[in-house]
C-alpha positions in Angstrom: 55.2 -27.4 8.2 57.8 -25.0 6.8 60.3 -27.8 6.0 57.7 -30.2 4.6 56.4 -27.6 2.1 59.9 -27.2 0.6 60.3 -30.9 -0.4 56.7 -32.2 -0.6 55.9 -30.3 -3.8 58.8 -32.1 -5.7 56.9 -35.2 -6.7 53.8 -33.0 -7.5 55.5 -30.7 -10.0 54.5 -32.9 -13.0 50.9 -33.0 -11.9 50.8 -29.3 -11.2 52.5 -28.6 -14.6 49.6 -30.7 -16.4 46.9 -29.2 -14.3 47.8 -25.6 -15.1 49.6 -26.2 -18.5 52.7 -24.2 -17.8 56.3 -24.7 -19.1 59.3 -25.7 -17.0 60.5 -22.2 -16.6 57.3 -21.0 -15.0 57.0 -24.3 -13.1 60.3 -23.6 -11.1 58.6 -20.6 -9.6 56.7 -23.0 -7.3 59.9 -23.5 -5.4 61.5 -20.1 -6.1 58.7 -18.0 -4.9 58.6 -19.8 -1.6 62.3 -19.3 -0.9 62.1 -15.7 -2.2 59.3 -14.7 0.3 60.9 -16.8 2.9 64.1 -14.7 2.7 62.1 -11.4 2.6 59.9 -12.4 5.6 62.7 -13.6 7.8 64.1 -10.2 9.0 60.7 -8.7 8.7 58.9 -11.1 11.1 62.0 -11.1 13.5 61.8 -7.3 13.8 58.1 -7.4 14.2 58.6 -9.9 17.0 60.9 -7.4 18.7 58.2 -4.8 18.5 54.9 -6.6 19.1 56.2 -9.7 21.1 57.4 -13.2 19.9 54.3 -15.0 20.8 51.9 -12.6 18.9 54.0 -12.7 15.7 54.7 -16.4 15.8 50.8 -17.1 15.9 50.4 -14.6 13.1 53.1 -16.6 11.1 51.1 -19.7 11.7 48.0 -18.2 10.5 49.6 -16.8 7.4 51.1 -20.3 6.6 47.6 -21.7 6.9 46.0 -19.0 4.7 48.7 -19.6 2.0 48.0 -23.4 2.2 44.2 -22.8 1.8 44.9 -20.4 -1.3 47.1 -23.0 -2.7 44.5 -25.9 -2.2 41.7 -23.9 -3.8 43.8 -22.4 -6.8 41.9 -22.0 -10.0 44.9 -20.4 -11.9 48.7 -20.7 -11.7 48.9 -17.1 -10.6 46.7 -18.0 -7.6 48.8 -21.0 -6.9 52.1 -18.8 -6.7 50.2 -16.3 -4.5 49.4 -19.1 -2.1 53.1 -20.2 -2.2 54.2 -16.7 -1.6 52.1 -16.3 1.6 53.3 -19.7 2.8 56.7 -18.4 2.4 56.0 -15.2 4.5 54.6 -17.3 7.2 57.4 -19.9 7.2 60.1 -17.1 7.1 59.0 -16.0 10.5 58.7 -19.4 12.2 62.3 -20.3 12.1 64.1 -17.3 13.7 61.4 -16.7 16.3 61.4 -20.4 17.3 65.2 -20.1 17.8 64.9 -17.0 19.7 62.4 -18.6 22.1 65.1 -21.2 23.0 67.4 -18.4 24.1 64.7 -16.7 26.1 63.5 -19.9 27.8 66.4 -22.3 28.3 69.6 -21.7 30.4 72.8 -21.5 28.5 73.9 -25.0 29.3 70.6 -26.4 27.8 70.4 -24.2 24.7 72.5 -26.5 22.4 70.3 -29.6 23.2 67.1 -27.6 22.5 68.4 -26.1 19.2 69.4 -29.7 18.2 65.9 -30.9 18.6 64.7 -28.1 16.3 67.3 -29.1 13.8 66.3 -32.8 13.9 62.7 -31.8 13.2 63.9 -30.0 10.1 65.9 -33.2 9.0 62.9 -35.5 9.7 60.6 -33.2 7.7 63.0 -33.2 4.8 62.7 -37.0 4.7 59.0 -37.0 5.1 58.4 -34.4 2.5 59.1 -36.2 -0.7 57.8 -39.6 0.9 54.5 -38.1 1.8 54.4 -36.2 -1.5 54.7 -39.5 -3.4 52.1 -41.3 -1.2 49.4 -38.5 -1.4 50.0 -37.7 -5.0 47.9 -40.7 -6.1 44.8 -38.9 -4.8 45.5 -35.3 -5.7 48.3 -32.6 -5.6 46.0 -30.5 -3.5 46.1 -33.1 -0.7 49.8 -32.3 -0.2 48.7 -28.9 1.2 45.5 -30.0 2.9 47.6 -31.9 5.6 48.9 -28.5 6.8 45.4 -27.4 8.1 45.0 -30.0 10.9 48.7 -29.4 11.9 48.0 -25.6 12.2 45.2 -26.4 14.6 47.6 -28.5 16.9 50.3 -25.8 16.7 48.0 -22.9 17.5 46.5 -24.7 20.5 50.1 -25.4 21.8 51.2 -21.9 21.1 48.4 -20.3 23.2 49.0 -22.6 26.2 52.8 -23.2 26.1 54.7 -20.3 24.7 55.8 -17.5 27.1 53.6 -14.4 27.0 55.5 -11.4 25.6 55.0 -7.7 25.8 55.0 -5.0 23.1 58.0 -2.6 22.8 56.7 0.7 21.4 60.2 2.3 21.5 61.4 0.3 18.5 60.8 2.0 15.1 60.3 -0.2 12.1 63.1 0.2 9.4 60.9 0.7 6.3 63.7 1.9 4.1 65.9 -0.9 5.0 63.2 -3.4 4.5 62.3 -2.0 1.1 66.0 -2.1 -0.1 66.4 -5.7 1.2 63.3 -6.9 -0.6 64.4 -5.4 -3.9 67.9 -6.9 -3.4 66.6 -10.4 -2.6 64.0 -10.3 -5.5 66.5 -9.1 -8.1 68.9 -11.8 -7.0 66.3 -14.6 -7.0 64.9 -13.5 -10.3 68.3 -13.2 -12.0 69.6 -16.5 -10.8 66.4 -18.3 -11.7 66.7 -17.1 -15.3 70.2 -18.6 -15.8 70.3 -21.5 -18.3 72.9 -23.9 -17.0 73.5 -25.4 -20.3 74.4 -22.1 -21.8 75.7 -20.3 -18.8 78.0 -17.5 -20.2 75.5 -16.4 -22.8 72.5 -16.5 -20.4 74.3 -14.6 -17.6 75.1 -11.8 -20.0 71.6 -11.6 -21.3 69.1 -8.8 -20.3 67.1 -11.5 -18.3 69.9 -12.1 -15.9 72.8 -9.5 -15.9 70.9 -6.4 -15.1 69.2 -8.0 -12.0 72.4 -9.6 -10.7 74.1 -6.0 -11.0 71.1 -4.3 -9.3 71.4 -6.8 -6.3 75.1 -6.1 -5.9 74.6 -2.3 -6.1 71.9 -2.5 -3.4 74.3 -4.3 -0.9 76.4 -1.2 0.0 73.1 1.0 -0.1 71.5 -1.3 2.4 74.7 -1.2 4.6 74.7 2.6 4.7 71.0 2.8 5.6 71.3 0.2 8.4 74.3 2.0 9.9 72.3 5.2 10.3 68.9 4.0 11.5 68.3 3.4 15.3 66.5 0.0 14.8 67.8 -1.7 11.6 65.9 -4.5 9.9 69.3 -6.2 9.5 71.4 -6.1 12.8 74.8 -5.1 11.2 76.2 -4.2 14.4 76.6 -8.0 14.9 79.3 -7.9 12.4 81.5 -6.0 14.8 81.9 -9.5 16.4 84.6 -11.6 14.7 82.6 -14.6 15.7 79.7 -13.5 13.7 81.9 -12.7 10.7 83.4 -16.3 10.8 80.0 -18.1 11.3 78.4 -15.9 8.6 81.1 -16.8 6.0 80.7 -20.4 7.0 77.0 -20.3 6.5 77.5 -19.1 2.9 79.5 -22.3 2.3 76.8 -24.2 4.1 74.3 -23.0 1.7 76.5 -23.9 -1.3 76.8 -27.5 0.1 73.1 -27.7 0.7 72.6 -26.7 -3.0 75.0 -29.4 -4.1 72.9 -32.2 -2.5 69.9 -31.3 -4.8 72.0 -32.6 -7.8 72.8 -36.1 -6.0 70.0 -37.9 -7.8 70.9 -36.7 -11.2 74.6 -37.4 -10.5 73.8 -41.1 -9.5 71.6 -41.6 -12.7 74.6 -40.3 -14.7 77.3 -42.1 -12.9 75.5 -45.4 -12.1 72.7 -45.5 -14.6 70.1 -45.8 -11.8 66.4 -45.1 -12.5 65.0 -41.9 -11.1 63.2 -43.7 -8.1 66.4 -45.6 -7.0 68.5 -42.5 -7.6 66.2 -40.4 -5.2 66.9 -42.9 -2.4 70.6 -41.9 -2.5 69.7 -38.7 -0.7 68.4 -40.8 2.2 71.9 -41.3 3.9 72.2 -37.5 4.0 68.8 -36.6 5.3 68.5 -39.6 7.7 72.0 -38.9 9.1 71.0 -35.2 9.6 67.7 -36.3 11.4 69.5 -38.5 13.8 72.7 -36.5 14.1 71.0 -33.0 14.8 69.9 -33.7 18.4 73.1 -35.7 19.1 75.1 -32.7 17.9 73.0 -30.5 20.0 73.9 -32.4 23.2 77.6 -32.5 22.3 77.4 -28.8 21.7 76.5 -28.1 25.4 79.6 -30.4 26.2 82.3 -29.4 23.9 81.3 -26.0 22.6 80.6 -25.0 19.0 84.2 -24.7 17.7 85.1 -28.3 18.2 81.8 -29.4 16.7 82.0 -27.3 13.6 85.6 -28.1 12.9 84.8 -31.8 13.0 81.6 -31.4 11.0 83.3 -29.4 8.3 86.1 -32.0 8.1 83.5 -34.8 7.6 82.0 -32.8 4.7 85.4 -32.5 3.1 85.9 -36.3 3.2 82.4 -36.9 1.9 82.6 -34.4 -0.9 85.9 -35.6 -2.2 84.7 -39.2 -2.1 81.8 -38.0 -4.4 84.1 -36.3 -6.7 86.8 -39.0 -6.9 84.8 -42.3 -6.7 81.6 -41.6 -8.7 81.3 -45.2 -9.9 81.2 -46.9 -6.4 77.8 -47.1 -4.9 78.8 -48.1 -1.4 81.4 -45.3 -1.2 78.8 -42.7 -2.4 76.5 -44.1 0.5 79.4 -43.5 2.8 79.9 -40.0 1.4 76.3 -39.1 1.9 76.6 -40.2 5.6 79.7 -38.1 6.1 78.1 -35.1 4.4 75.0 -35.5 6.5 77.0 -35.6 9.8 78.7 -32.4 8.6 75.5 -30.6 7.6 74.1 -31.4 11.1 76.8 -29.3 12.5 76.9 -26.5 9.8 73.1 -26.2 9.1 72.0 -27.3 12.7 72.3 -25.9 16.2 76.0 -24.7 16.3 75.6 -21.6 14.1 72.3 -20.7 15.7 74.0 -21.3 19.1 76.7 -18.8 18.3 74.2 -16.2 17.1 72.2 -16.6 20.3 75.5 -15.9 22.4 76.6 -13.1 20.3 73.0 -11.3 20.2 71.5 -9.2 22.9 68.3 -10.6 24.2 66.3 -8.1 22.4 68.1 -8.8 19.1 67.9 -12.6 19.4 65.3 -13.0 16.6 67.1 -10.6 14.3 70.3 -12.6 14.8 68.6 -15.8 13.9 67.1 -14.1 10.8 70.5 -12.9 9.7 71.9 -16.4 9.7 68.9 -17.7 7.7 69.3 -15.0 5.0 73.0 -15.6 4.7 72.5 -19.3 4.3 69.7 -18.8 1.7 72.0 -16.5 -0.3 74.5 -19.5 -0.4 71.6 -21.8 -1.5 70.5 -19.6 -4.3 74.1 -18.8 -5.6 75.1 -22.5 -5.2 72.3 -23.8 -7.4 73.3 -21.5 -10.2 77.1 -22.1 -9.9 77.0 -25.9 -9.6 74.4 -26.1 -12.5 76.7 -24.0 -14.5 79.7 -26.3 -13.9 77.8 -29.4 -14.7 76.1 -27.8 -17.8 79.4 -26.6 -19.1 80.5 -30.4 -19.3 77.1 -31.3 -21.0 76.0 -33.0 -17.9 78.5 -35.8 -18.1 80.1 -37.5 -14.9 83.2 -35.3 -15.3 81.1 -32.2 -14.6 79.6 -33.6 -11.5 83.1 -34.7 -10.3 84.5 -31.2 -10.8 81.5 -29.6 -9.0 81.9 -31.8 -6.0 85.7 -31.5 -5.8 85.1 -27.7 -6.0 82.5 -27.7 -3.3 85.0 -29.9 -1.2 87.5 -27.1 -1.4 84.8 -24.8 0.0 84.3 -27.3 2.9 88.2 -27.0 3.5 88.0 -23.2 3.8 84.9 -23.7 6.2 87.2 -26.0 8.4 90.0 -23.4 8.5 87.5 -20.6 9.5 85.9 -22.9 12.1 89.3 -23.2 13.9 89.1 -19.4 14.5 85.7 -19.6 16.4 85.7 -19.1 20.2 86.4 -22.0 22.7 83.6 -23.2 25.1 85.1 -21.2 27.9 85.2 -18.1 25.8 81.6 -18.6 24.9 80.6 -19.0 28.4 82.2 -15.6 29.3 80.4 -14.0 26.4 77.1 -15.4 27.7 77.8 -13.8 31.2 
């Protein structure tokens, strides 16, 4: 549900724009507000699950997601629609880290990789189904895109009550309100500032009052948040995890992963410019990436248990380097672009799928597993938000020509080279097993 509702609204945006009579700038908030509250909710729900138990908060998140869907369906104004999307984001933000933490609680170490791979494959399949379902259901009404969440909620709720392990409250943990407030302001300032950037006039817009003050505020709040989290007993962000070199490496890699994720959003526009495809055909050029991710994620999970995360992430990052450079240097060859999409999809199966989450499960204490998963989600989302603005600026500075796209993908390919080098520094499988013990 969480993955479907990111991509499924894409085809519906023109209908939503006509229904509520809003401009393109306001329309973009249908996406942005979901991601914004997703980022804020991720550490919040992870910490609440530590206090009140994973099962309780997981079920709460499902109900929040359903409530947000219901508000979105019945919206009689654009503000009400955004409220529904915000509540959906709050619910979805808790589903992912708690689900991954359950894997660490239930499965033995030698089975965690395969289980995480299944979760990652669900994300990939949902990414494919989202736009497809959106296009099919849109002929009836855009509200139907969110109505399909409600029967899914019923199924998941029943399964949660009967299958998920029961959890106990931990009254000793104190909620970090100060850290949560600073984190929320920081994320909101960053998301709002980046969303106001005009990619066709990047320098002027980034220096404007609509952008620059918010970017500066978000940067100022980072050291403030760090100081707060160092002092409190139970921080909302587990900065003690950064004492581990492994966490530092995988966090830096995850920023690059977010940048690469953001670059895939521009693939249809790139193909339209380079190959003169129409919009429907151009959208299909995303299929090699998402289908490879859907198929590759469970396979990667199984290989993870056998070979360890370092070997898998080095290989995946290297595949992304090749794929991104093919996109940068051969924009006029359709078959090579399809091959590039497959290679990038294989790489993203490792960088976005089970390996980084596997590492965080290993490096986190059992009581901090959900918070560790939340941390990796926030860092990746930061890369996504920043990547969209940066790549859009590069393309816009070349007036949307093929050269702009080429330079953007070559630059992202250089980021993938850095990710490959960093992945070499990760622990071997034997070292990871010692850490687990």
